[in-house]
N, C-alpha and C positions, 0 to 999 in steps of 0.2 A: 397407703395398702394399695395395692395392683387386685383388681380383681381379675379373676379368670373365669374364662369361659371354660364352662366345665367340659364339655363334649370333646376339645380338641387341644386343650390346655393351654393355649394362648392366652393372652391378657386380651381386656376386652377393646384398648386405645390400639392395639395390632388388628383387630377383626374391623374396627371401625376404619380402617386403615386401608384395607381392601375390599371393604364395601363402596366405599368412597372414591377408589382409586380412577383416574383418567384412562380412559380408552382410547387410541389414536389409530389413523390409517396416514399412510404417506403414499403420492402418485407424485413420482418422478419418471415423465415421458419426455420424448422427443419436442412437445407441446405445452407444458405446461408443470411445474411443482406447485403440488397441493397438498394441504394436509387438514385434517378432518379430525376433529377432537370432541366427544362426548362431554358436554359440563352440563351436562342436567342439574344438578344439583349446585349451581351458580346461576342468579341472575346477570342481564347485560350489564348494569353497571357496574358490577366486582369482577369484568373480564377487560384484558388490556393485551394487544397485538402490535408488538412493535420489530421492525429491524432495526439493529445493530448489528457491527464488527460485522458486516455478511451472516449475518446469523436471525432468523426467526424466534421472536421470544413472544409464548403464549403463558398468561399470569393470570391466574384467578386465584381471588382472596376474599372468603367468606368467613363471616364473624356473627353469632347468633347468641343473645343476649344471654346475660348469667342466669343462673337459678339457685339453687340455694345448694346444690352439688358440685356447681363448676359452671362450666362452659362449653361452645365448642366451638372448634375454628375448623376451617377446610382452607389449603393453600394448596397452591400447586404454582410449578415453572416449569416449562418444557422449554429446551432450546434446540434447535434443528440446524444444519448446518446447511446454508446454502450452496446449490448448485452453482456454478462458475457463470453459467450460461444465461441464469434467470434475473429478467427485470427485477431486481427492487425495489424500483420507484413505481412500479405498478400494480402492488398487491392491494388486494381486495381480498375482504373478511364479509361472510354473511350469516348469519344465526337461524337457524332453523326453529318453527316453533315446538318440535320435538325435541329438540337443544344439542341438535348439532352444529358447531361450529366449525364453518370450513374456511379455509386460508388459502389464497390462488392467486399466481401469479404468469404470466406468458412468459418462454423463456425467448432468448434472443435467436432468430434463427437467421442462421450463415447461409450466405447465399451458394444455393449450391453451384460443384463445379460446374464449366463452362467451357465449349470450345470457341477459343479464339481465331479469328479467321486472318491469313497472312494477306498482307497487300502490297505489291510490288510495286514498286516505284516507278512511273515510265522511265524509260528508257533510251537513249538516243539513238545508239545504235541496236538495231534489230535483229543482225548478227549472233551479238552476245546470247539472247534466247536460245536460238537455235543448236548450243549446245549438249 
């Protein structure tokens, strides 16, 4: 039997999914690639952050004890394709006291264009330069 939330007609399972949804923000600029994820519903040991196949993968898994009616389990997986210029080996992550997980890495800075001076080879005959 599926219980219905009377005011909107959705099942309780669907409402819980909306309430425990994962909110995220992406910063992708010239200096860095950064993802911020609200993980307030998870403990640090319930989270994992990995880089696989040029993707950033953030996972959370929480399971509460069962009671007479059932159990509650929350699980999410977010995958982010990495920009080609991100330094994947330099990723760091931080979890704030307020439950905001920030994962970031710098981008490879391609050297800016520059002018290359032309150095003329010394000539034996100075009359060539006069032309």
